[in-house]
N, CA and C atoms as a LAMMPS dump frame, in Angstrom:
ITEM: TIMESTEP
0
ITEM: NUMBER OF ATOMS
501
ITEM: BOX BOUNDS ff ff ff
-5.0000000000000000e+02 5.0000000000000000e+02
-5.0000000000000000e+02 5.0000000000000000e+02
-5.0000000000000000e+02 5.0000000000000000e+02
ITEM: ATOMS id mol type element x y z
1 1 1 N 55.902 295.48 -219.692
2 1 2 C 56.79 295.188 -221.052
3 1 3 C 58.242 295.545 -220.824
4 2 1 N 59.039 294.881 -221.491
5 2 2 C 60.411 295.079 -221.246
6 2 3 C 61.007 295.988 -222.446
7 3 1 N 61.754 296.878 -222.314
8 3 2 C 62.197 297.926 -223.081
9 3 3 C 63.159 296.962 -224.004
10 4 1 N 63.128 297.386 -225.185
11 4 2 C 64.176 296.935 -226.259
12 4 3 C 65.549 296.638 -225.886
13 5 1 N 66.025 297.948 -225.109
14 5 2 C 67.392 297.863 -224.674
15 5 3 C 67.624 296.909 -223.528
16 6 1 N 66.621 296.669 -222.849
17 6 2 C 66.898 295.78 -221.8
18 6 3 C 66.931 294.29 -222.34
19 7 1 N 66.059 294.035 -223.299
20 7 2 C 65.84 292.887 -224.071
21 7 3 C 67.202 292.468 -224.615
22 8 1 N 67.823 293.436 -225.336
23 8 2 C 69.06 293.292 -226.054
24 8 3 C 70.14 292.786 -224.998
25 9 1 N 70.138 293.641 -223.764
26 9 2 C 71.245 293.328 -222.949
27 9 3 C 71.082 291.912 -222.234
28 10 1 N 69.773 291.363 -222.027
29 10 2 C 69.517 290.124 -221.423
30 10 3 C 69.861 289.204 -222.537
31 11 1 N 69.687 289.372 -223.586
32 11 2 C 70.098 288.381 -224.715
33 11 3 C 71.341 288.355 -225.239
34 12 1 N 72.219 289.234 -224.796
35 12 2 C 73.542 289.128 -225.168
36 12 3 C 74.277 288.074 -224.677
37 13 1 N 74.866 287.16 -225.425
38 13 2 C 75.567 285.934 -225.072
39 13 3 C 76.839 286.186 -224.198
40 14 1 N 77.319 287.531 -224.306
41 14 2 C 78.626 287.779 -223.444
42 14 3 C 78.411 288.596 -222.268
43 15 1 N 77.193 288.968 -221.931
44 15 2 C 76.753 289.788 -220.639
45 15 3 C 76.119 288.926 -219.601
46 16 1 N 76.874 288.824 -218.562
47 16 2 C 76.461 287.883 -217.305
48 16 3 C 76.202 288.603 -216.133
49 17 1 N 76.484 289.911 -215.936
50 17 2 C 76.347 290.715 -214.886
51 17 3 C 75.343 291.773 -214.978
52 18 1 N 74.315 291.877 -214.013
53 18 2 C 73.192 292.612 -214.062
54 18 3 C 72.977 293.491 -212.771
55 19 1 N 73.67 293.215 -211.899
56 19 2 C 73.673 293.977 -210.519
57 19 3 C 73.533 295.481 -210.807
58 20 1 N 74.397 296.061 -211.399
59 20 2 C 74.482 297.283 -211.663
60 20 3 C 73.412 298.133 -212.472
61 21 1 N 72.731 297.254 -213.311
62 21 2 C 71.422 297.739 -213.971
63 21 3 C 70.378 297.69 -212.879
64 22 1 N 70.355 296.48 -212.118
65 22 2 C 69.227 296.273 -211.238
66 22 3 C 69.149 297.41 -210.119
67 23 1 N 70.306 297.963 -209.589
68 23 2 C 70.453 299.067 -208.733
69 23 3 C 69.883 300.297 -209.333
70 24 1 N 69.947 300.627 -210.602
71 24 2 C 69.575 301.663 -211.121
72 24 3 C 68.067 301.778 -211.73
73 25 1 N 67.491 300.665 -211.815
74 25 2 C 66.289 300.456 -212.527
75 25 3 C 65.04 300.994 -211.686
76 26 1 N 64.241 301.702 -212.079
77 26 2 C 63.074 302.401 -211.349
78 26 3 C 61.853 301.607 -211.773
79 27 1 N 61.721 301.125 -212.956
80 27 2 C 60.535 300.387 -213.372
81 27 3 C 60.469 299.073 -212.552
82 28 1 N 59.406 298.935 -211.822
83 28 2 C 59.357 297.548 -211.037
84 28 3 C 59.395 296.274 -212.007
85 29 1 N 58.775 296.22 -212.975
86 29 2 C 58.773 294.979 -213.9
87 29 3 C 60.302 294.754 -214.378
88 30 1 N 60.942 295.645 -214.943
89 30 2 C 62.308 295.541 -215.257
90 30 3 C 63.293 295.276 -214.183
91 31 1 N 63.053 295.874 -213.053
92 31 2 C 63.771 295.625 -211.971
93 31 3 C 63.768 294.186 -211.403
94 32 1 N 62.533 293.615 -211.445
95 32 2 C 62.394 292.209 -211.054
96 32 3 C 63.035 291.303 -212.052
97 33 1 N 62.902 291.488 -213.188
98 33 2 C 63.616 290.843 -214.332
99 33 3 C 65.146 290.824 -214.236
100 34 1 N 65.635 292.106 -213.745
101 34 2 C 67.198 292.244 -213.643
102 34 3 C 67.523 291.482 -212.359
103 35 1 N 66.61 291.578 -211.333
104 35 2 C 66.965 290.786 -210.008
105 35 3 C 67.134 289.391 -210.296
106 36 1 N 66.239 288.739 -211.105
107 36 2 C 66.25 287.352 -211.394
108 36 3 C 67.605 287.043 -212.099
109 37 1 N 67.963 288.056 -213.194
110 37 2 C 69.167 287.597 -213.938
111 37 3 C 70.461 287.798 -213.033
112 38 1 N 70.452 288.898 -212.26
113 38 2 C 71.659 289.134 -211.372
114 38 3 C 71.929 288.153 -210.239
115 39 1 N 70.836 287.46 -209.663
116 39 2 C 70.985 286.706 -208.614
117 39 3 C 70.15 285.375 -208.615
118 40 1 N 69.181 285.291 -209.348
119 40 2 C 68.227 284.061 -209.312
120 40 3 C 68.737 282.983 -210.199
121 41 1 N 67.823 281.923 -210.328
122 41 2 C 68.039 280.85 -210.982
123 41 3 C 66.661 280.348 -211.833
124 42 1 N 66.707 279.479 -212.689
125 42 2 C 65.68 279.161 -213.41
126 42 3 C 64.529 278.665 -212.745
127 43 1 N 64.745 277.985 -211.595
128 43 2 C 63.666 277.504 -210.651
129 43 3 C 62.962 278.564 -210.154
130 44 1 N 63.575 279.712 -209.905
131 44 2 C 62.804 280.793 -209.53
132 44 3 C 61.683 281.267 -210.478
133 45 1 N 61.631 280.848 -211.603
134 45 2 C 60.571 281.298 -212.453
135 45 3 C 59.34 280.425 -212.16
136 46 1 N 59.482 279.358 -211.238
137 46 2 C 58.238 278.497 -210.872
138 46 3 C 57.174 279.251 -210.153
139 47 1 N 57.859 280.135 -209.178
140 47 2 C 57.05 280.947 -208.376
141 47 3 C 56.791 282.26 -208.9
142 48 1 N 57.158 282.617 -210.133
143 48 2 C 56.914 283.972 -210.752
144 48 3 C 56.642 283.84 -212.285
145 49 1 N 55.51 283.148 -212.41
146 49 2 C 55.103 282.757 -213.659
147 49 3 C 54.956 284.012 -214.703
148 50 1 N 54.507 285.065 -213.942
149 50 2 C 54.342 286.444 -214.792
150 50 3 C 55.643 286.915 -215.381
151 51 1 N 56.721 286.516 -214.598
152 51 2 C 57.985 286.98 -215.236
153 51 3 C 58.346 286.117 -216.422
154 52 1 N 58.096 284.817 -216.325
155 52 2 C 58.466 283.833 -217.184
156 52 3 C 57.834 284.205 -218.663
157 53 1 N 56.591 284.574 -218.668
158 53 2 C 55.797 284.902 -219.797
159 53 3 C 56.519 286.122 -220.553
160 54 1 N 57.275 286.912 -219.968
161 54 2 C 57.772 288.022 -220.61
162 54 3 C 59.293 287.776 -221.199
163 55 1 N 59.876 286.608 -220.823
164 55 2 C 61.245 286.209 -221.341
165 55 3 C 61.183 285.534 -222.631
166 56 1 N 62.117 286.029 -223.487
167 56 2 C 62.254 285.263 -224.747
168 56 3 C 63.129 284.051 -224.753
169 57 1 N 63.104 283.159 -225.728
170 57 2 C 63.83 281.912 -225.773
171 57 3 C 65.303 282.178 -225.273
172 58 1 N 65.848 283.212 -225.92
173 58 2 C 67.299 283.6 -225.671
174 58 3 C 67.535 284.11 -224.288
175 59 1 N 66.537 284.662 -223.457
176 59 2 C 66.583 285.001 -222.141
177 59 3 C 66.497 283.685 -221.364
178 60 1 N 65.646 282.694 -221.634
179 60 2 C 65.485 281.433 -221.068
180 60 3 C 66.842 280.903 -220.938
181 61 1 N 67.454 280.851 -222.312
182 61 2 C 68.647 280.039 -222.191
183 61 3 C 69.624 280.776 -221.451
184 62 1 N 69.855 282.154 -221.42
185 62 2 C 70.655 282.904 -220.639
186 62 3 C 70.537 282.482 -219.144
187 63 1 N 69.392 282.408 -218.743
188 63 2 C 69.024 282.08 -217.319
189 63 3 C 69.363 280.572 -216.802
190 64 1 N 69.362 279.837 -217.925
191 64 2 C 69.738 278.409 -217.664
192 64 3 C 71.259 278.489 -217.489
193 65 1 N 71.938 279.196 -218.251
194 65 2 C 73.483 279.352 -218.191
195 65 3 C 73.741 280.036 -216.813
196 66 1 N 72.983 281.03 -216.42
197 66 2 C 73.36 281.605 -215.024
198 66 3 C 73.264 280.638 -213.895
199 67 1 N 72.123 279.744 -214.223
200 67 2 C 71.932 278.657 -213.124
201 67 3 C 73.024 277.838 -213.091
202 68 1 N 73.547 277.256 -214.181
203 68 2 C 74.629 276.509 -214.265
204 68 3 C 75.876 276.977 -213.596
205 69 1 N 76.157 278.38 -213.824
206 69 2 C 77.345 279.147 -213.147
207 69 3 C 77.161 278.934 -211.771
208 70 1 N 75.802 279.205 -211.206
209 70 2 C 75.587 279.105 -209.681
210 70 3 C 75.896 277.592 -209.379
211 71 1 N 75.43 276.745 -209.977
212 71 2 C 75.987 275.278 -209.742
213 71 3 C 77.43 275.098 -209.372
214 72 1 N 78.143 275.788 -210.495
215 72 2 C 79.632 275.7 -210.429
216 72 3 C 80.194 276.356 -209.002
217 73 1 N 79.445 277.365 -208.712
218 73 2 C 79.994 278.061 -207.425
219 73 3 C 79.657 277.121 -206.003
220 74 1 N 78.807 276.201 -206.235
221 74 2 C 78.341 275.501 -205.043
222 74 3 C 79.002 273.929 -205.063
223 75 1 N 79.236 273.494 -206.236
224 75 2 C 79.717 272.135 -206.445
225 75 3 C 80.841 271.766 -207.235
226 76 1 N 81.845 270.984 -207.006
227 76 2 C 82.838 270.764 -207.783
228 76 3 C 82.392 269.85 -209.072
229 77 1 N 81.524 269.034 -208.846
230 77 2 C 80.977 268.005 -209.794
231 77 3 C 79.461 267.972 -209.616
232 78 1 N 78.724 267.998 -210.767
233 78 2 C 77.349 267.826 -210.672
234 78 3 C 76.876 266.79 -211.68
235 79 1 N 75.754 266.187 -211.518
236 79 2 C 75.269 265.18 -212.44
237 79 3 C 74.406 265.921 -213.501
238 80 1 N 74.318 265.326 -214.682
239 80 2 C 73.269 265.932 -215.668
240 80 3 C 71.837 265.918 -215.171
241 81 1 N 71.413 264.88 -214.122
242 81 2 C 70.202 264.95 -213.567
243 81 3 C 69.945 266.259 -212.719
244 82 1 N 71.109 266.906 -211.973
245 82 2 C 71.025 267.919 -211.239
246 82 3 C 70.763 269.174 -212.117
247 83 1 N 71.365 269.258 -213.142
248 83 2 C 71.366 270.277 -214.2
249 83 3 C 69.877 270.232 -214.882
250 84 1 N 69.326 269.09 -215.149
251 84 2 C 68.037 268.835 -215.7
252 84 3 C 67.029 269.403 -214.666
253 85 1 N 67.192 269.121 -213.505
254 85 2 C 66.094 269.584 -212.592
255 85 3 C 66.27 271.073 -212.269
256 86 1 N 67.584 271.479 -212.254
257 86 2 C 67.851 272.933 -211.993
258 86 3 C 67.386 274.003 -213.187
259 87 1 N 67.652 273.441 -214.297
260 87 2 C 67.336 274.133 -215.607
261 87 3 C 66.1 273.709 -216.264
262 88 1 N 65.47 272.851 -215.837
263 88 2 C 64.193 272.238 -216.469
264 88 3 C 64.643 271.877 -217.881
265 89 1 N 65.532 271.062 -218.205
266 89 2 C 66.08 270.606 -219.466
267 89 3 C 66.007 269.158 -219.539
268 90 1 N 65.728 268.477 -220.507
269 90 2 C 65.716 267.097 -220.619
270 90 3 C 66.562 266.366 -221.461
271 91 1 N 67.107 266.961 -222.338
272 91 2 C 68.288 266.293 -223.47
273 91 3 C 69.691 266.427 -222.971
274 92 1 N 70.335 265.245 -222.733
275 92 2 C 71.703 265.425 -222.396
276 92 3 C 72.505 266.122 -223.334
277 93 1 N 72.27 266.03 -224.675
278 93 2 C 73.049 266.755 -225.786
279 93 3 C 72.83 268.125 -225.495
280 94 1 N 71.492 268.794 -225.293
281 94 2 C 71.453 270.323 -225.071
282 94 3 C 72.397 270.661 -223.728
283 95 1 N 72.356 269.886 -222.808
284 95 2 C 73.026 270.156 -221.601
285 95 3 C 74.573 270.199 -221.959
286 96 1 N 75.122 269.416 -222.682
287 96 2 C 76.353 269.366 -223.141
288 96 3 C 76.686 270.69 -223.877
289 97 1 N 75.825 270.986 -224.9
290 97 2 C 76.076 272.218 -225.814
291 97 3 C 76.222 273.405 -224.791
292 98 1 N 75.229 273.567 -223.949
293 98 2 C 75.14 274.811 -223.036
294 98 3 C 76.44 275.008 -222.317
295 99 1 N 76.822 273.791 -221.825
296 99 2 C 78.161 273.643 -221.013
297 99 3 C 79.284 274.104 -221.78
298 100 1 N 79.383 273.585 -223.005
299 100 2 C 80.425 274.124 -223.905
300 100 3 C 80.355 275.603 -224.279
301 101 1 N 79.081 276.101 -224.499
302 101 2 C 78.862 277.433 -224.852
303 101 3 C 79.405 278.352 -223.605
304 102 1 N 79.497 277.813 -222.424
305 102 2 C 80.161 278.52 -221.257
306 102 3 C 81.664 278.429 -221.024
307 103 1 N 82.328 277.94 -222.297
308 103 2 C 83.643 277.712 -221.991
309 103 3 C 84.425 278.749 -221.618
310 104 1 N 84.049 280.148 -222.098
311 104 2 C 84.864 281.268 -221.627
312 104 3 C 84.832 281.703 -220.036
313 105 1 N 83.795 281.147 -219.532
314 105 2 C 83.561 281.314 -218.085
315 105 3 C 83.926 280.021 -217.201
316 106 1 N 83.728 278.983 -217.613
317 106 2 C 83.918 277.726 -216.823
318 106 3 C 84.876 276.835 -217.781
319 107 1 N 85.995 276.197 -217.124
320 107 2 C 86.579 274.916 -217.621
321 107 3 C 85.905 273.816 -217.166
322 108 1 N 85.669 272.909 -217.801
323 108 2 C 84.906 271.698 -217.41
324 108 3 C 85.501 270.45 -218.078
325 109 1 N 85.177 269.381 -217.349
326 109 2 C 85.67 268.152 -217.855
327 109 3 C 84.041 267.323 -217.882
328 110 1 N 83.753 266.858 -219.092
329 110 2 C 82.53 266.182 -219.259
330 110 3 C 82.68 264.595 -219.289
331 111 1 N 81.757 264.015 -218.645
332 111 2 C 81.673 262.423 -218.759
333 111 3 C 80.436 262.162 -219.279
334 112 1 N 80.416 261.885 -220.716
335 112 2 C 79.006 261.573 -221.173
336 112 3 C 78.647 260.32 -220.795
337 113 1 N 79.305 259.259 -220.307
338 113 2 C 78.935 258.032 -219.998
339 113 3 C 78.244 258.058 -218.607
340 114 1 N 78.925 258.645 -217.683
341 114 2 C 78.433 258.866 -216.221
342 114 3 C 77.429 259.907 -216.112
343 115 1 N 77.356 260.786 -217.108
344 115 2 C 76.478 261.856 -217.2
345 115 3 C 76.939 262.915 -216.07
346 116 1 N 78.126 263.294 -215.946
347 116 2 C 78.458 264.251 -214.826
348 116 3 C 79.374 265.223 -215.52
349 117 1 N 79.483 266.531 -214.983
350 117 2 C 80.463 267.495 -215.283
351 117 3 C 81.143 267.877 -214.163
352 118 1 N 82.466 268.043 -214.236
353 118 2 C 83.36 268.455 -213.347
354 118 3 C 83.759 269.829 -213.638
355 119 1 N 83.533 270.819 -212.769
356 119 2 C 84.036 272.185 -213.066
357 119 3 C 85.502 272.239 -212.392
358 120 1 N 86.447 272.508 -213.276
359 120 2 C 87.923 272.389 -213.128
360 120 3 C 88.291 273.811 -212.703
361 121 1 N 87.784 274.837 -213.269
362 121 2 C 88.183 276.239 -213.136
363 121 3 C 86.924 277.174 -213.544
364 122 1 N 86.795 278.143 -212.774
365 122 2 C 85.87 279.132 -213.057
366 122 3 C 86.62 280.507 -213.281
367 123 1 N 86.303 281.119 -214.341
368 123 2 C 86.974 282.551 -214.686
369 123 3 C 86.145 283.642 -214.42
370 124 1 N 84.871 283.358 -213.995
371 124 2 C 83.92 284.503 -213.674
372 124 3 C 82.856 283.913 -212.667
373 125 1 N 81.968 284.741 -212.15
374 125 2 C 80.98 284.207 -211.208
375 125 3 C 79.869 285.278 -211.405
376 126 1 N 78.817 284.822 -210.536
377 126 2 C 77.515 285.446 -210.44
378 126 3 C 77.668 286.835 -209.726
379 127 1 N 76.731 287.687 -209.799
380 127 2 C 76.771 289.039 -209.07
381 127 3 C 76.509 288.533 -207.44
382 128 1 N 77.017 289.233 -206.682
383 128 2 C 76.953 288.98 -205.18
384 128 3 C 76.003 290.067 -204.699
385 129 1 N 75.051 289.486 -203.965
386 129 2 C 73.946 290.448 -203.201
387 129 3 C 74.718 290.958 -201.922
388 130 1 N 74.644 292.25 -201.886
389 130 2 C 75.273 292.806 -200.641
390 130 3 C 74.062 293.792 -200.002
391 131 1 N 72.866 293.46 -200.035
392 131 2 C 71.724 294.235 -199.36
393 131 3 C 71.554 295.601 -199.788
394 132 1 N 71.929 296.016 -200.827
395 132 2 C 71.754 297.35 -201.394
396 132 3 C 70.282 297.792 -201.657
397 133 1 N 69.604 296.751 -201.776
398 133 2 C 68.217 297.03 -202.308
399 133 3 C 67.453 295.725 -201.914
400 134 1 N 66.238 295.821 -201.458
401 134 2 C 65.378 294.534 -201.124
402 134 3 C 65.194 293.793 -202.154
403 135 1 N 65.27 292.353 -202.073
404 135 2 C 64.885 291.35 -203.08
405 135 3 C 63.388 291.249 -203.103
406 136 1 N 63.057 291.285 -204.194
407 136 2 C 61.391 290.974 -204.472
408 136 3 C 61.105 289.92 -205.154
409 137 1 N 62.011 289.176 -205.809
410 137 2 C 61.751 287.843 -206.66
411 137 3 C 62.508 286.72 -206.105
412 138 1 N 63.849 286.882 -205.878
413 138 2 C 64.617 285.928 -205.614
414 138 3 C 64.761 285.687 -203.944
415 139 1 N 64.789 284.499 -203.586
416 139 2 C 64.998 284.115 -201.845
417 139 3 C 66.42 284.241 -201.729
418 140 1 N 66.558 285.015 -200.72
419 140 2 C 68.133 285.453 -200.236
420 140 3 C 68.879 284.174 -199.763
421 141 1 N 68.117 283.167 -199.192
422 141 2 C 68.808 281.99 -198.809
423 141 3 C 69.247 281.078 -199.864
424 142 1 N 68.87 281.254 -201.08
425 142 2 C 69.423 280.463 -202.302
426 142 3 C 70.465 280.991 -202.975
427 143 1 N 71.053 282.394 -202.68
428 143 2 C 71.948 282.953 -203.552
429 143 3 C 73.245 283.324 -202.744
430 144 1 N 74.298 283.798 -203.484
431 144 2 C 75.332 284.191 -202.758
432 144 3 C 75.261 285.687 -202.311
433 145 1 N 75.698 285.826 -201.064
434 145 2 C 75.732 286.967 -200.392
435 145 3 C 77.068 287.344 -199.941
436 146 1 N 77.284 288.759 -199.671
437 146 2 C 78.592 289.275 -199.095
438 146 3 C 78.733 288.524 -197.829
439 147 1 N 77.662 288.566 -196.983
440 147 2 C 77.898 287.852 -195.609
441 147 3 C 78.205 286.365 -195.71
442 148 1 N 77.546 285.705 -196.639
443 148 2 C 77.961 284.121 -196.873
444 148 3 C 79.364 284.091 -197.122
445 149 1 N 79.831 284.982 -198.259
446 149 2 C 81.398 284.941 -198.688
447 149 3 C 82.247 285.241 -197.67
448 150 1 N 81.901 286.244 -196.826
449 150 2 C 82.884 286.506 -195.758
450 150 3 C 82.949 285.278 -194.688
451 151 1 N 81.732 284.76 -194.435
452 151 2 C 81.703 283.625 -193.428
453 151 3 C 82.663 282.509 -193.928
454 152 1 N 82.374 282.207 -195.335
455 152 2 C 83.31 281.063 -195.912
456 152 3 C 84.681 281.432 -195.953
457 153 1 N 85.038 282.677 -196.19
458 153 2 C 86.511 282.96 -196.258
459 153 3 C 87.056 282.832 -194.849
460 154 1 N 86.324 283.382 -193.849
461 154 2 C 86.871 283.329 -192.64
462 154 3 C 86.983 281.912 -192.083
463 155 1 N 86.092 280.935 -192.506
464 155 2 C 86.201 279.624 -192.034
465 155 3 C 87.582 279.019 -192.71
466 156 1 N 87.745 279.368 -194.081
467 156 2 C 88.753 278.771 -194.773
468 156 3 C 90.12 279.373 -194.128
469 157 1 N 90.213 280.595 -193.7
470 157 2 C 91.326 281.204 -192.986
471 157 3 C 91.715 280.394 -191.854
472 158 1 N 90.614 280.123 -190.927
473 158 2 C 90.804 279.445 -189.762
474 158 3 C 91.38 278.119 -189.903
475 159 1 N 90.719 277.356 -190.94
476 159 2 C 91.391 276.167 -191.368
477 159 3 C 92.887 276.156 -191.784
478 160 1 N 93.09 277.079 -192.617
479 160 2 C 94.682 277.239 -193.053
480 160 3 C 95.529 277.488 -191.824
481 161 1 N 95.056 278.471 -190.916
482 161 2 C 95.796 278.658 -189.728
483 161 3 C 95.993 277.6 -188.917
484 162 1 N 94.908 276.825 -188.729
485 162 2 C 95.023 275.469 -187.927
486 162 3 C 95.963 274.571 -188.422
487 163 1 N 95.884 274.385 -189.9
488 163 2 C 96.778 273.486 -190.476
489 163 3 C 98.282 273.95 -190.449
490 164 1 N 98.462 275.176 -190.537
491 164 2 C 99.942 275.846 -190.407
492 164 3 C 100.465 275.511 -189.069
493 165 1 N 99.684 275.817 -188.077
494 165 2 C 100.056 275.84 -186.602
495 165 3 C 100.142 274.323 -186.267
496 166 1 N 99.454 273.448 -186.832
497 166 2 C 99.649 272.101 -186.421
498 166 3 C 100.737 271.306 -186.953
499 167 1 N 101.571 271.93 -187.909
500 167 2 C 102.71 271.38 -188.582
501 167 3 C 103.825 271.606 -187.644
């Protein structure tokens, strides 16, 4: 059973970072839920139905928003179909409402005719896994890790240096 304090934090529409709570949590059930919210996506619930049964509608909505933020970190443009599959949502209107609710975190351009969203700017991101604690719920291959970030930054640095040196 999740504590009322944890429920309140997970349902808060303005809180999107949970890694610090996950690191401090000793209760296994609460730690698993915090891991899901810190690093996971809505599709992670498919393999952890026991967690899904403990989440309120507001928590499920928050996890869908976290999933959209993760998509924005990987893609510049996504189709509504990708969001439908990733967030298990059917209604295009609900997708657009959720995207608009994320306006403090993501600047977007919606194309309701083509059913695509372009992420033009991101003001915040998901927590980054740095191997401080073993993952029990989320697959490490599907999340942003410190090692992946360093690899991408070094690749970008090499590309920039190559571009500068070739001029």
